[in-house]
N, C-alpha and C positions, 0 to 999 in steps of 0.2 A: 458654907464654903467661902473662904476669904477670896475676894475678888481683887483687891488692891492692898499691897503691903509695903509700907515705907521703911527705909533703913538709912543709916548714915548720920543720924542726928547726934547731938551731943553739946558739949560746952567748948567754947573757944574764946580766945582774947580778941579784942577789937583789932582789925587788920588781918585776921586770919582767914582761913578758908575751910569749907566743908563741902562735901558732895552728897546730896541726897539721892537715893535710888527708890524707885517704885516698881515692884514686880507685880504684873497683872496676869489674871487668867486670860487665856487666848480669846475666849468669848467676849470678855470685857474690853480687851485692848484692840482687837482687830477692827479696822475702819473707824476708829474713834480718835477725835482730837483729845489731847491730854492736857491737863491743867495742874498747876500748883497754886494753892491758896494758903494763907496763913492767918492765925488769930492770936494776937497778943492779949495779955491779961487785961480784962476789963474793956476790951475793944471788940468791934465787930470783925467777922472774918472778911478778909480782903483778897482780891486777886493779886497774884504775883507774876505768873508767866504761863504761857500756853504754847502748844505746838500742834499743828495740824497733822493729819494722818501721814501725808507725804513729806512733812518736815519743812515745807517751803514757807510757811507762815509761822512766825514766832513773836507775837506781841509780848511786851513786858509792862509792868507797872512803872511809872516814872521813878519811883523811889529805888528801884533795883536795876534799872537799865544801865548797861555799861559795867555792872558788877556781877550780875547773875547770868548764867547761860543755861537754857533748857535744850535738851537733846533727847533723841529716842533711838532705840534699836528695835525695829519691828520684828526681826527674826527672833529676838529674845523676849519680846513682850515687856520691855522695860523702858521707863522714862527716867531721865536724870535731871537734877538741878545742881549745877556747879555754882557755888556761892563764894565769891572772892571779896576781899576788902570788907569783911563783915563789920557791921556797926552795932552798938548796943540796941538801937531801935529795930534791928532785925530779929531780936529775941521774940519768939512766938512758937506756937505749935503749927507745924507745916503739914498740909493735907494734899495728898495726891488725889486727882479726880479724873474720871473718864467722861468725855462728852457724849452727847446723843448722836452726833454725826461726825463725818470726817473733817469737815471744815470748821473753822472758828467763827462763830456768829458774834458780830459786834452790835451793840455794846455787850461786853462779856458780863453775864449774870449767872447766878447759881441755877437759874431755870434751865440752862443748857447742860447741867450736870446729871449724868445717869447713875454714877456710882462714886462713892467716897472711900478713901482709905481711913484708917483709924487715927491717923495723925502721929507726928513725931516731934519731940521737943528739940528746939535749937536755942541755945543760950549764949549770948555774946556779952562778955564782961569788958568793962572799960579799964 
């Protein structure tokens, strides 16, 4: 059973926008903080953004703050990542992830992740 499924990836030119969606099973999504991570070719997977169960806490990586916005619709078991002013260095496979608890534990590490999506490619050309 697929617990997390990303969609909305693709190719875009620098300065463009994409919106990623992650549909989750109710069991995976309910009372879970949600995260987006990414992994570029030859790089380690890195944190991008997170949102607590209630939506009040939304930390971002410094590299995306001010350009990316994470949001969630709990009634739809879905989390979004709006990505604006994309740069070539944003090119990566983006992963949706569900946390082990409703709050975001800092520092943010993969140890807090309970489930991962399969990942979706985002390519930004210059």
